[in-house]
N, C-alpha and C positions, 0 to 999 in steps of 0.2 A: 485570227479577231478574237477577242476576248469580250463573252457578253455580259453588256453592263448596263443599268437602265437608262445611261444615254444614249444607247442606240435611238433610242424614238428621235431625237436631236439629229440624226446624221443624214449625209444629204441619199437620195434614195432613186436620183435622176442617171440611169445608167445602170443601173443593178439589176439582175434577172430576179421575175418574182413571177409567184404564182397563187392564184385565190383558191385557197382550200376550203373555206366554207362562206355560203353568204345566201341570205334573205332572198335573193332572186335569183334561181336557179339558171339559168342562163350566164351567172358569171362564174360558176362554180367550175374547174378546171382551166382558167383562160390563164397563161403560162408566157410567159415573155420578156424581153426588154423594157423598162421605163423610159419613156423619150420624153415626156412632159411630165408635170405634176403643177396642180392649181391647190386652191384651200381647201375642196371637196372630194377631187377626183386626179385622180391617175391617168395617164393615157401609155396603154402595154402596147407596141407590136408583136402581135401574135400573129403568125401565117402571115407575114407581109401585109395585116390592118391593121388598121389604129382602132384599141379597144378602150373607150373612156370606161372606167370602172368608180363606183363611187366605195369611197374609203368608210363612209357611216357604214354601208352594209355589207360589208367582206372581211376576212380575215386572211391574212396574208402570210407565206410564207416568201421571205428574201434570201436569198443567195448571194452572199458575199464575196467577193473575191480570193480569199484565203480559202475558201471548201465550207461556212461556216454558213449553215441555214438555220433562218431565224422564224418563230411564227409571232404572229403580232397583229393585234387586234387593231382596225382602218378608224376605231372609235376615237384612241389615241394620237393618231396621225393624221385629224380635222384642225387642219389650220395652215398659213402659206409657211411654206418653206421658210422663208427668212423668220417669221417669227415664232416659228418649233425650234428654230437654233438658238435662239434668246431665251428660252423659256426655262426655268429651273424643273428638274423633275423633281417630288417630291418620293424619296424610297420606302414601300411599303415594310420592308423588312429591315 
């Protein structure tokens, strides 16, 4: 997978994720498959338990099916999944 700015508008359900940084120290290190997504949260299946992580307070490492690992600030993902797909991404470079 070629890493492009439009990676933010991709679908994250079913993707492997890990919380790299967070303002809430209990979130750091939680990893697993994303099983649900709302406007403000991801639900990650971590060791058989569902963990609800607030997007705004965390930085995530996503591992895609081709092995690519991408780090994304959760603040960029705060939006309903269907609205995030419609939004046009402004390039910063």
